[in-house]
C-alpha positions, 0 to 999 in steps of 0.5 A: 834871862835878864829877869833871872839874873836880876833876881839872883843879884837881889837874892845874893845881895840880901843874903850878903847883907844879912850875913855881914850884919850877923852879931852886930846888934844887941848885947855883945855878951851872952848873959852868962858871960857878962863881966864883973864891973867892980874891978874895972871901975876907976 
């Protein structure tokens, strides 16, 4: 019983960590959505 509960907690924590990290790595823009830098440069 304890082993089954420990496996459930482990699986749920890995799933939660994976979902919370979604979209936080790499380039924030899609390649087709990169804004022009000519107008925003000061």
